[in-house]
N, CA, C and O atoms as a CHARMM CRD file, in Angstrom:
* protein
*
  280
    1    1 MET  N     47.82400  23.85900  36.86600 PROA 1      0.00000
    2    1 MET  CA    46.45900  23.46400  36.57800 PROA 1      0.00000
    3    1 MET  C     45.86400  24.34000  35.51500 PROA 1      0.00000
    4    1 MET  O     45.94400  25.56700  35.57100 PROA 1      0.00000
    5    2 GLU  N     45.24500  23.66900  34.51400 PROA 2      0.00000
    6    2 GLU  CA    44.59100  24.42000  33.44000 PROA 2      0.00000
    7    2 GLU  C     43.28100  23.71100  33.08900 PROA 2      0.00000
    8    2 GLU  O     43.19700  22.48300  33.10600 PROA 2      0.00000
    9    3 SER  N     42.29800  24.48700  32.78300 PROA 3      0.00000
   10    3 SER  CA    41.10400  23.97300  32.27600 PROA 3      0.00000
   11    3 SER  C     40.58300  24.94200  31.24300 PROA 3      0.00000
   12    3 SER  O     41.31100  25.86600  30.88000 PROA 3      0.00000
   13    4 THR  N     39.40600  24.79600  30.76100 PROA 4      0.00000
   14    4 THR  CA    38.90100  25.72400  29.77000 PROA 4      0.00000
   15    4 THR  C     38.45900  27.01700  30.43800 PROA 4      0.00000
   16    4 THR  O     38.20900  28.01700  29.76400 PROA 4      0.00000
   17    5 PHE  N     38.36200  26.99500  31.78600 PROA 5      0.00000
   18    5 PHE  CA    37.81700  28.22400  32.41700 PROA 5      0.00000
   19    5 PHE  C     38.67700  28.71800  33.52800 PROA 5      0.00000
   20    5 PHE  O     38.47100  29.84200  33.98500 PROA 5      0.00000
   21    6 ILE  N     39.61000  27.97200  33.98900 PROA 6      0.00000
   22    6 ILE  CA    40.48300  28.38500  35.09900 PROA 6      0.00000
   23    6 ILE  C     41.91500  28.09800  34.74000 PROA 6      0.00000
   24    6 ILE  O     42.20000  27.06900  34.12800 PROA 6      0.00000
   25    7 GLN  N     42.81700  28.96900  35.09900 PROA 7      0.00000
   26    7 GLN  CA    44.24400  28.74000  34.85700 PROA 7      0.00000
   27    7 GLN  C     45.02800  29.04800  36.14900 PROA 7      0.00000
   28    7 GLN  O     44.66700  29.94500  36.91100 PROA 7      0.00000
   29    8 CYS  N     46.09300  28.29100  36.36900 PROA 8      0.00000
   30    8 CYS  CA    47.07800  28.56400  37.47700 PROA 8      0.00000
   31    8 CYS  C     48.44000  28.53100  36.83700 PROA 8      0.00000
   32    8 CYS  O     48.92800  27.47700  36.42700 PROA 8      0.00000
   33    9 GLN  N     49.06300  29.72000  36.75500 PROA 9      0.00000
   34    9 GLN  CA    50.38700  29.79600  36.22000 PROA 9      0.00000
   35    9 GLN  C     51.25200  30.66200  37.03100 PROA 9      0.00000
   36    9 GLN  O     50.84300  31.76800  37.38400 PROA 9      0.00000
   37   10 PRO  N     52.44500  30.22500  37.35600 PROA 10     0.00000
   38   10 PRO  CA    53.34900  31.01200  38.22500 PROA 10     0.00000
   39   10 PRO  C     53.53300  32.44600  37.80900 PROA 10     0.00000
   40   10 PRO  O     53.67000  33.32900  38.65600 PROA 10     0.00000
   41   11 ASP  N     53.53800  32.69700  36.49200 PROA 11     0.00000
   42   11 ASP  CA    53.77200  34.06800  35.99200 PROA 11     0.00000
   43   11 ASP  C     52.53400  34.89500  35.88800 PROA 11     0.00000
   44   11 ASP  O     52.62500  36.04400  35.45700 PROA 11     0.00000
   45   12 VAL  N     51.37000  34.39100  36.25400 PROA 12     0.00000
   46   12 VAL  CA    50.13600  35.13100  36.21900 PROA 12     0.00000
   47   12 VAL  C     49.56100  35.13900  37.68200 PROA 12     0.00000
   48   12 VAL  O     49.09700  34.13500  38.22200 PROA 12     0.00000
   49   13 MET  N     49.64200  36.36700  38.26100 PROA 13     0.00000
   50   13 MET  CA    49.14500  36.57200  39.66600 PROA 13     0.00000
   51   13 MET  C     49.75200  35.57700  40.62900 PROA 13     0.00000
   52   13 MET  O     49.09000  35.10900  41.55600 PROA 13     0.00000
   53   14 GLY  N     51.05300  35.24600  40.40100 PROA 14     0.00000
   54   14 GLY  CA    51.74800  34.44600  41.32900 PROA 14     0.00000
   55   14 GLY  C     51.20200  33.03500  41.50300 PROA 14     0.00000
   56   14 GLY  O     51.41700  32.39400  42.53200 PROA 14     0.00000
   57   15 GLY  N     50.49300  32.56000  40.48200 PROA 15     0.00000
   58   15 GLY  CA    49.96700  31.17200  40.50600 PROA 15     0.00000
   59   15 GLY  C     48.50900  31.13300  41.11400 PROA 15     0.00000
   60   15 GLY  O     47.93300  30.05200  41.23000 PROA 15     0.00000
   61   16 THR  N     47.95600  32.24100  41.47600 PROA 16     0.00000
   62   16 THR  CA    46.64500  32.29400  42.00100 PROA 16     0.00000
   63   16 THR  C     45.62600  31.76000  40.90900 PROA 16     0.00000
   64   16 THR  O     45.74200  32.18300  39.75800 PROA 16     0.00000
   65   17 PRO  N     44.70200  30.91200  41.20300 PROA 17     0.00000
   66   17 PRO  CA    43.71200  30.53800  40.20000 PROA 17     0.00000
   67   17 PRO  C     42.94600  31.72300  39.68500 PROA 17     0.00000
   68   17 PRO  O     42.32200  32.47700  40.43100 PROA 17     0.00000
   69   18 VAL  N     43.01900  31.86300  38.34900 PROA 18     0.00000
   70   18 VAL  CA    42.29900  33.00500  37.70000 PROA 18     0.00000
   71   18 VAL  C     41.40700  32.42500  36.61500 PROA 18     0.00000
   72   18 VAL  O     41.62800  31.31600  36.12900 PROA 18     0.00000
   73   19 PHE  N     40.36500  33.22200  36.23700 PROA 19     0.00000
   74   19 PHE  CA    39.62500  32.78200  35.05000 PROA 19     0.00000
   75   19 PHE  C     40.53800  32.84000  33.81700 PROA 19     0.00000
   76   19 PHE  O     41.34400  33.75700  33.66000 PROA 19     0.00000
   77   20 ALA  N     40.39400  31.89300  33.00300 PROA 20     0.00000
   78   20 ALA  CA    41.25600  31.71400  31.79400 PROA 20     0.00000
   79   20 ALA  C     41.29400  33.04700  30.94700 PROA 20     0.00000
   80   20 ALA  O     40.27800  33.71400  30.74800 PROA 20     0.00000
   81   21 ASP  N     42.43300  33.35600  30.50500 PROA 21     0.00000
   82   21 ASP  CA    42.66600  34.48000  29.63900 PROA 21     0.00000
   83   21 ASP  C     42.30400  35.86000  30.28900 PROA 21     0.00000
   84   21 ASP  O     41.88000  36.81500  29.63900 PROA 21     0.00000
   85   22 SER  N     42.50600  35.86100  31.57500 PROA 22     0.00000
   86   22 SER  CA    42.28400  37.05800  32.38400 PROA 22     0.00000
   87   22 SER  C     43.24200  37.05600  33.57300 PROA 22     0.00000
   88   22 SER  O     43.98900  36.10300  33.79200 PROA 22     0.00000
   89   23 ARG  N     43.19800  38.15000  34.33200 PROA 23     0.00000
   90   23 ARG  CA    43.95000  38.22000  35.56800 PROA 23     0.00000
   91   23 ARG  C     43.00000  38.32300  36.75900 PROA 23     0.00000
   92   23 ARG  O     43.36400  38.83700  37.81700 PROA 23     0.00000
   93   24 VAL  N     41.76000  37.81900  36.56700 PROA 24     0.00000
   94   24 VAL  CA    40.75500  37.99800  37.59000 PROA 24     0.00000
   95   24 VAL  C     40.74000  36.70400  38.41700 PROA 24     0.00000
   96   24 VAL  O     40.41100  35.64800  37.87500 PROA 24     0.00000
   97   25 PRO  N     41.08700  36.75500  39.71700 PROA 25     0.00000
   98   25 PRO  CA    41.05500  35.56000  40.61000 PROA 25     0.00000
   99   25 PRO  C     39.69100  34.99800  40.74500 PROA 25     0.00000
  100   25 PRO  O     38.71700  35.73900  40.87900 PROA 25     0.00000
  101   26 VAL  N     39.59200  33.69100  40.71200 PROA 26     0.00000
  102   26 VAL  CA    38.32600  32.98700  40.93800 PROA 26     0.00000
  103   26 VAL  C     37.79500  33.40100  42.29300 PROA 26     0.00000
  104   26 VAL  O     36.58500  33.57300  42.43900 PROA 26     0.00000
  105   27 ARG  N     38.63200  33.56600  43.27300 PROA 27     0.00000
  106   27 ARG  CA    38.19800  33.94200  44.59900 PROA 27     0.00000
  107   27 ARG  C     37.36000  35.24400  44.58400 PROA 27     0.00000
  108   27 ARG  O     36.48100  35.44000  45.42300 PROA 27     0.00000
  109   28 THR  N     37.65500  36.11300  43.61700 PROA 28     0.00000
  110   28 THR  CA    36.87000  37.38800  43.54700 PROA 28     0.00000
  111   28 THR  C     35.42800  37.09400  43.26400 PROA 28     0.00000
  112   28 THR  O     34.55400  37.77300  43.80200 PROA 28     0.00000
  113   29 LEU  N     35.13100  36.09500  42.42900 PROA 29     0.00000
  114   29 LEU  CA    33.69000  35.72000  42.18200 PROA 29     0.00000
  115   29 LEU  C     33.12000  35.16700  43.44300 PROA 29     0.00000
  116   29 LEU  O     31.98200  35.50400  43.77000 PROA 29     0.00000
  117   30 VAL  N     33.81400  34.34700  44.17900 PROA 30     0.00000
  118   30 VAL  CA    33.28900  33.76100  45.40900 PROA 30     0.00000
  119   30 VAL  C     32.97100  34.88000  46.37000 PROA 30     0.00000
  120   30 VAL  O     31.90700  34.87600  46.98900 PROA 30     0.00000
  121   31 GLU  N     33.86400  35.83300  46.50900 PROA 31     0.00000
  122   31 GLU  CA    33.68500  37.00200  47.42700 PROA 31     0.00000
  123   31 GLU  C     32.45600  37.78900  47.06800 PROA 31     0.00000
  124   31 GLU  O     31.70200  38.19700  47.95100 PROA 31     0.00000
  125   32 TYR  N     32.22800  38.01800  45.75000 PROA 32     0.00000
  126   32 TYR  CA    31.03600  38.72500  45.27800 PROA 32     0.00000
  127   32 TYR  C     29.83000  37.97500  45.67000 PROA 32     0.00000
  128   32 TYR  O     28.91900  38.57700  46.23900 PROA 32     0.00000
  129   33 LEU  N     29.73900  36.67300  45.40800 PROA 33     0.00000
  130   33 LEU  CA    28.55800  35.92300  45.77000 PROA 33     0.00000
  131   33 LEU  C     28.36500  35.83700  47.26200 PROA 33     0.00000
  132   33 LEU  O     27.22600  35.90100  47.72600 PROA 33     0.00000
  133   34 GLU  N     29.42700  35.69400  48.04300 PROA 34     0.00000
  134   34 GLU  CA    29.28300  35.68600  49.51300 PROA 34     0.00000
  135   34 GLU  C     28.73100  36.97000  50.03700 PROA 34     0.00000
  136   34 GLU  O     28.04700  36.98800  51.06000 PROA 34     0.00000
  137   35 ALA  N     29.02600  38.08800  49.32700 PROA 35     0.00000
  138   35 ALA  CA    28.53700  39.40700  49.73900 PROA 35     0.00000
  139   35 ALA  C     27.11200  39.73300  49.27300 PROA 35     0.00000
  140   35 ALA  O     26.58500  40.82000  49.51300 PROA 35     0.00000
  141   36 GLY  N     26.48800  38.70600  48.56800 PROA 36     0.00000
  142   36 GLY  CA    25.13300  38.90800  48.13600 PROA 36     0.00000
  143   36 GLY  C     24.99700  39.53000  46.76400 PROA 36     0.00000
  144   36 GLY  O     23.89000  39.81800  46.31000 PROA 36     0.00000
  145   37 GLU  N     26.12400  39.73600  46.10600 PROA 37     0.00000
  146   37 GLU  CA    26.10500  40.24700  44.75000 PROA 37     0.00000
  147   37 GLU  C     25.70600  39.16700  43.74700 PROA 37     0.00000
  148   37 GLU  O     25.72900  37.98400  44.08700 PROA 37     0.00000
  149   38 THR  N     25.35200  39.53100  42.56100 PROA 38     0.00000
  150   38 THR  CA    24.88200  38.62700  41.57400 PROA 38     0.00000
  151   38 THR  C     26.01000  38.35000  40.51500 PROA 38     0.00000
  152   38 THR  O     27.01800  39.05700  40.48400 PROA 38     0.00000
  153   39 ILE  N     25.83100  37.39200  39.72100 PROA 39     0.00000
  154   39 ILE  CA    26.71300  37.08800  38.62300 PROA 39     0.00000
  155   39 ILE  C     26.82400  38.29500  37.73100 PROA 39     0.00000
  156   39 ILE  O     27.91800  38.68100  37.31800 PROA 39     0.00000
  157   40 ASP  N     25.68100  38.89600  37.43200 PROA 40     0.00000
  158   40 ASP  CA    25.67300  40.11300  36.56700 PROA 40     0.00000
  159   40 ASP  C     26.49600  41.26200  37.19100 PROA 40     0.00000
  160   40 ASP  O     27.17000  41.99900  36.47100 PROA 40     0.00000
  161   41 ASP  N     26.43900  41.41700  38.55500 PROA 41     0.00000
  162   41 ASP  CA    27.27300  42.45200  39.18500 PROA 41     0.00000
  163   41 ASP  C     28.73600  42.11600  38.94200 PROA 41     0.00000
  164   41 ASP  O     29.51600  42.99800  38.58300 PROA 41     0.00000
  165   42 PHE  N     29.12600  40.85200  39.13000 PROA 42     0.00000
  166   42 PHE  CA    30.49100  40.47700  38.91100 PROA 42     0.00000
  167   42 PHE  C     30.89700  40.75700  37.49800 PROA 42     0.00000
  168   42 PHE  O     31.95500  41.34400  37.27000 PROA 42     0.00000
  169   43 LEU  N     30.08400  40.35500  36.52500 PROA 43     0.00000
  170   43 LEU  CA    30.47000  40.51800  35.07500 PROA 43     0.00000
  171   43 LEU  C     30.53100  41.98000  34.74800 PROA 43     0.00000
  172   43 LEU  O     31.33300  42.36700  33.89800 PROA 43     0.00000
  173   44 GLU  N     29.74200  42.81000  35.36400 PROA 44     0.00000
  174   44 GLU  CA    29.81000  44.25200  35.13700 PROA 44     0.00000
  175   44 GLU  C     31.14200  44.78100  35.58800 PROA 44     0.00000
  176   44 GLU  O     31.71900  45.65700  34.94400 PROA 44     0.00000
  177   45 GLY  N     31.62900  44.26800  36.66700 PROA 45     0.00000
  178   45 GLY  CA    32.95300  44.70600  37.21900 PROA 45     0.00000
  179   45 GLY  C     34.12400  44.07800  36.46500 PROA 45     0.00000
  180   45 GLY  O     35.19100  44.68400  36.36900 PROA 45     0.00000
  181   46 PHE  N     33.93700  42.87200  35.93100 PROA 46     0.00000
  182   46 PHE  CA    34.97600  42.10200  35.25900 PROA 46     0.00000
  183   46 PHE  C     34.42600  41.50300  33.97500 PROA 46     0.00000
  184   46 PHE  O     34.22500  40.29200  33.88100 PROA 46     0.00000
  185   47 PRO  N     34.17500  42.38900  32.94800 PROA 47     0.00000
  186   47 PRO  CA    33.60500  41.96100  31.69700 PROA 47     0.00000
  187   47 PRO  C     34.54400  41.04100  30.86200 PROA 47     0.00000
  188   47 PRO  O     34.08300  40.39300  29.92200 PROA 47     0.00000
  189   48 THR  N     35.79000  40.98700  31.18600 PROA 48     0.00000
  190   48 THR  CA    36.68200  40.11100  30.42000 PROA 48     0.00000
  191   48 THR  C     36.54000  38.64900  30.77800 PROA 48     0.00000
  192   48 THR  O     37.01000  37.77600  30.04800 PROA 48     0.00000
  193   49 VAL  N     35.89100  38.37500  31.90700 PROA 49     0.00000
  194   49 VAL  CA    35.69800  36.95700  32.30600 PROA 49     0.00000
  195   49 VAL  C     34.76000  36.23400  31.41300 PROA 49     0.00000
  196   49 VAL  O     35.14000  35.20900  30.84700 PROA 49     0.00000
  197   50 GLY  N     33.54600  36.70200  31.24500 PROA 50     0.00000
  198   50 GLY  CA    32.60400  35.99600  30.47000 PROA 50     0.00000
  199   50 GLY  C     31.68700  35.10900  31.23000 PROA 50     0.00000
  200   50 GLY  O     32.13200  34.32200  32.06500 PROA 50     0.00000
  201   51 ARG  N     30.39500  35.21300  30.96100 PROA 51     0.00000
  202   51 ARG  CA    29.39800  34.37400  31.68700 PROA 51     0.00000
  203   51 ARG  C     29.65800  32.90400  31.52900 PROA 51     0.00000
  204   51 ARG  O     29.43500  32.14300  32.47000 PROA 51     0.00000
  205   52 ASP  N     30.13900  32.45400  30.33300 PROA 52     0.00000
  206   52 ASP  CA    30.39300  31.04200  30.16400 PROA 52     0.00000
  207   52 ASP  C     31.36200  30.45900  31.16100 PROA 52     0.00000
  208   52 ASP  O     31.16600  29.34800  31.65400 PROA 52     0.00000
  209   53 LYS  N     32.43000  31.22200  31.46500 PROA 53     0.00000
  210   53 LYS  CA    33.44900  30.76800  32.41900 PROA 53     0.00000
  211   53 LYS  C     32.91100  30.79800  33.78600 PROA 53     0.00000
  212   53 LYS  O     33.25400  29.91500  34.57200 PROA 53     0.00000
  213   54 VAL  N     32.08700  31.74500  34.15300 PROA 54     0.00000
  214   54 VAL  CA    31.52600  31.83500  35.49900 PROA 54     0.00000
  215   54 VAL  C     30.59400  30.61200  35.73400 PROA 54     0.00000
  216   54 VAL  O     30.63200  29.98000  36.79000 PROA 54     0.00000
  217   55 LEU  N     29.77300  30.31100  34.73200 PROA 55     0.00000
  218   55 LEU  CA    28.83500  29.20600  34.88500 PROA 55     0.00000
  219   55 LEU  C     29.52000  27.86200  34.88500 PROA 55     0.00000
  220   55 LEU  O     29.09600  26.94100  35.58300 PROA 55     0.00000
  221   56 ALA  N     30.60600  27.74200  34.08500 PROA 56     0.00000
  222   56 ALA  CA    31.43300  26.52800  34.10200 PROA 56     0.00000
  223   56 ALA  C     32.04700  26.32900  35.47900 PROA 56     0.00000
  224   56 ALA  O     32.08600  25.20400  35.97700 PROA 56     0.00000
  225   57 PHE  N     32.51300  27.36500  36.08300 PROA 57     0.00000
  226   57 PHE  CA    33.13300  27.29500  37.41000 PROA 57     0.00000
  227   57 PHE  C     32.13600  26.89800  38.44600 PROA 57     0.00000
  228   57 PHE  O     32.44200  26.08100  39.31500 PROA 57     0.00000
  229   58 LEU  N     30.95200  27.44900  38.38700 PROA 58     0.00000
  230   58 LEU  CA    29.91700  27.15500  39.39400 PROA 58     0.00000
  231   58 LEU  C     29.37300  25.72200  39.22900 PROA 58     0.00000
  232   58 LEU  O     29.05100  25.05100  40.21000 PROA 58     0.00000
  233   59 GLU  N     29.28100  25.27800  37.98300 PROA 59     0.00000
  234   59 GLU  CA    28.85400  23.90200  37.78300 PROA 59     0.00000
  235   59 GLU  C     29.91500  22.87700  38.28200 PROA 59     0.00000
  236   59 GLU  O     29.57900  21.83000  38.83700 PROA 59     0.00000
  237   60 ALA  N     31.17700  23.21700  38.06500 PROA 60     0.00000
  238   60 ALA  CA    32.23600  22.34300  38.54300 PROA 60     0.00000
  239   60 ALA  C     32.29500  22.31100  40.04400 PROA 60     0.00000
  240   60 ALA  O     32.54100  21.26600  40.64600 PROA 60     0.00000
  241   61 ALA  N     32.06700  23.47300  40.65800 PROA 61     0.00000
  242   61 ALA  CA    32.08900  23.56800  42.13500 PROA 61     0.00000
  243   61 ALA  C     30.85100  22.82800  42.67400 PROA 61     0.00000
  244   61 ALA  O     30.95500  22.19500  43.72400 PROA 61     0.00000
  245   62 GLY  N     29.74800  22.87600  42.04100 PROA 62     0.00000
  246   62 GLY  CA    28.57500  22.08200  42.46300 PROA 62     0.00000
  247   62 GLY  C     28.83300  20.58700  42.40500 PROA 62     0.00000
  248   62 GLY  O     28.51400  19.84600  43.33400 PROA 62     0.00000
  249   63 ARG  N     29.41800  20.16200  41.29500 PROA 63     0.00000
  250   63 ARG  CA    29.80300  18.69900  41.21400 PROA 63     0.00000
  251   63 ARG  C     30.73400  18.30300  42.29000 PROA 63     0.00000
  252   63 ARG  O     30.58500  17.24400  42.89900 PROA 63     0.00000
  253   64 HSD  N     31.70000  19.14200  42.53700 PROA 64     0.00000
  254   64 HSD  CA    32.71100  18.77400  43.55300 PROA 64     0.00000
  255   64 HSD  C     32.01400  18.71400  44.97400 PROA 64     0.00000
  256   64 HSD  O     32.29800  17.82200  45.77300 PROA 64     0.00000
  257   65 ALA  N     31.15800  19.63000  45.23200 PROA 65     0.00000
  258   65 ALA  CA    30.43000  19.64300  46.51900 PROA 65     0.00000
  259   65 ALA  C     29.55700  18.35300  46.67000 PROA 65     0.00000
  260   65 ALA  O     29.47300  17.76500  47.74800 PROA 65     0.00000
  261   66 SER  N     28.92200  17.95100  45.56000 PROA 66     0.00000
  262   66 SER  CA    28.15200  16.75800  45.61000 PROA 66     0.00000
  263   66 SER  C     28.96800  15.57900  45.94600 PROA 66     0.00000
  264   66 SER  O     28.52800  14.71800  46.70800 PROA 66     0.00000
  265   67 GLN  N     30.22400  15.49500  45.37200 PROA 67     0.00000
  266   67 GLN  CA    31.08600  14.33300  45.56800 PROA 67     0.00000
  267   67 GLN  C     31.49800  14.30600  47.04500 PROA 67     0.00000
  268   67 GLN  O     31.58600  13.24300  47.65900 PROA 67     0.00000
  269   68 LEU  N     31.74200  15.46800  47.58500 PROA 68     0.00000
  270   68 LEU  CA    32.15800  15.55400  49.01900 PROA 68     0.00000
  271   68 LEU  C     31.06100  15.12400  49.97400 PROA 68     0.00000
  272   68 LEU  O     31.31100  14.53200  51.02400 PROA 68     0.00000
  273   69 ALA  N     29.85500  15.43700  49.58000 PROA 69     0.00000
  274   69 ALA  CA    28.68000  15.00800  50.40400 PROA 69     0.00000
  275   69 ALA  C     28.31200  13.54100  50.27900 PROA 69     0.00000
  276   69 ALA  O     27.72000  12.95600  51.18600 PROA 69     0.00000
  277   70 GLY  N     28.65600  12.97900  49.19100 PROA 70     0.00000
  278   70 GLY  CA    28.27900  11.60200  48.88200 PROA 70     0.00000
  279   70 GLY  C     29.20400  10.64500  49.52400 PROA 70     0.00000
  280   70 GLY  O     29.04100   9.43400  49.37400 PROA 70     0.00000
């Protein structure tokens, strides 16, 4: 799976979905948010990800959630 903001490749983190051009698992962002941390907190810890990729992921997740509810 590849997109402009997420990649899944067997040779990168064993195929775990990561933010594109990084080795930062998408799950790490979810864990930050679940713990009450902010996007800024996440980006401070993982500056290679970039706000654009975080926002693109959250928008896609929101669209997916809307489709499931509909």
